[in-house]
KOLKEMAR-848877 format. One record per residue: residue in one letter; z, y, x of N, C-alpha, C in turn. Coordinates in steps of 0.02 Angstrom, whole numbers, plus 50000, padded with zeros to 5 digits. Layout:
AZYXZYXZYX
...
REM end
This chain:
X493814988649657494434986149685494694980449642
X494964975549675495224969649641495914971249611
X495974970349546496604971949511497184967449534
X497044961149549497574956649572497854958949638
X497414961049684497644963649748498064969949739
X497844974249694498224980449680498924978849655
X498974974049609499634972249581500084969249635
X499804964949677500204961849730500444967149780
X500004971749798500184977049845500704981649814
X500634983049749501124987249714501814984149715
X501854977549708502494974049711502804974649780
X502384974449832502634975049901502894982049917
X502514987049897502674993949916503154997149867
X503044996249803503494999049753503275005849726
X503105010349769502915017149748502145017749750
X501825019149693501095019449692500815025049735
X501185030549742500945036049784500915034049858
X501425030449880501435028049949500885022949959
X500785018549910500265013549915499575016749923
X499435021849883498795025349888498705028349957
X499225031349984499175034450050499065029250105
X499405023650100499325018350150498615015650149
X498375014050089497715011050083497165016050101
X497235022350081496715027250097496685028550172
X497265028450206497255029350278496905023450312
X497045017450289496725011550318495975011350304
X495775013350243495065013550226494705018650271
X495025024350282494735029350327494645026550397
X495135022850422495075019750488494495014850490
X494425010750438493895005750437493205008950431
X493145014150390492495017250378492245021450437
X492705024250476492495028450533492395024250596
X492565017950593492495013650651493075014350700
X493605017650678494185018650721494615012450728
X494495007450686494875001250690494444995550665
X494574989750691494224983750669494624980350614
X494294976850569494654973250516495114967950546
X495684967050515496174962150539496064955250509
X495614954750461495424948350431494674947750433
X494434941650431493714940350433493464939050362
X493224944450330492964943850262492424949150253
X491814947750275491284952750274491044954950205
X491204951150153490964952750086491414957650048
X492004959050074492464963650040492304970850058
X492414975250010492354982450023492954984750064
X492924990850088493464993450131494134993650095
X494154995650032494784995949995495084988949985
X494664984249964494904977349955495124974250021
X494774975950074494954973550140495644976150160
X495754982650149496404985650166496964982650123
X496834981750059497344978650015497504971550036
X496984967750054497084960850076497494960650140
X497344965150186497724965350249498464966750235
X498594971250188499284972950171499634967050137
X499314964050088499614958550050499734952450095
X499274951050142499354945250186499824946650244
X500084952650249500564954250302500234955650369
X499594956950369499244958350432499354965450456
X499554969950411499704976750431500364978850400
X500664983950429501304986350406501274993850403
X501784996950377501815004250374502515006550390
X502575012850407503225015650423503265022650393
X503805023950357503915030550329504245034850383
X503895040150404504155044150459504565050150435
X504525051750371504895057350344505535054750312
X506125057050336506745054450307506835056050233
X506535061350210506575063150139506185058150097
X505625055550124505225050750088505635044450073
X506045042350120506465036450109506955037750052
X507235043750050507695045449996507345045549928
X506735048149926506355048349864506205041249840
X505985036949885505835029949867506455026549841
X507015027449874507645024349853507855026949785
X507805033549774507995036449710507555033949654
X506915033449665506465030949613506595023749597
X506765019749647506915012749635507545012049593
X508045016049607508675015849569508545018049498
X508185023549488508045026049420507615021149382
X507135018149415506695013449381507075007249356
X507605005349392507984999449373508485000649317
X508655006949304509145008549252508835008249182
X509235006549134509005006549065509165013349034
X508735015748991508845022048957509385021248903
X509815026348898510325026148846510025027948779
X510265024648726509995025948659510415030948623
REM end
């Protein structure tokens, strides 16, 4: 997997757990033949292809669990705070 693509995707999504789930679902779709690639790049592996699609805005995701949105929001707030000394 390309580290630059991982970093760019991480900046877009924010939560690494959500990123892993999004990419693994897309890789599964590509590997089983359930979906065609959204970009034309035959030399990329399935994971790099999925990351590239996400970074280039060719695919999107939706959080269907309302609790997941609260968890993401809470982690973003905690991550932005400085620790007290």
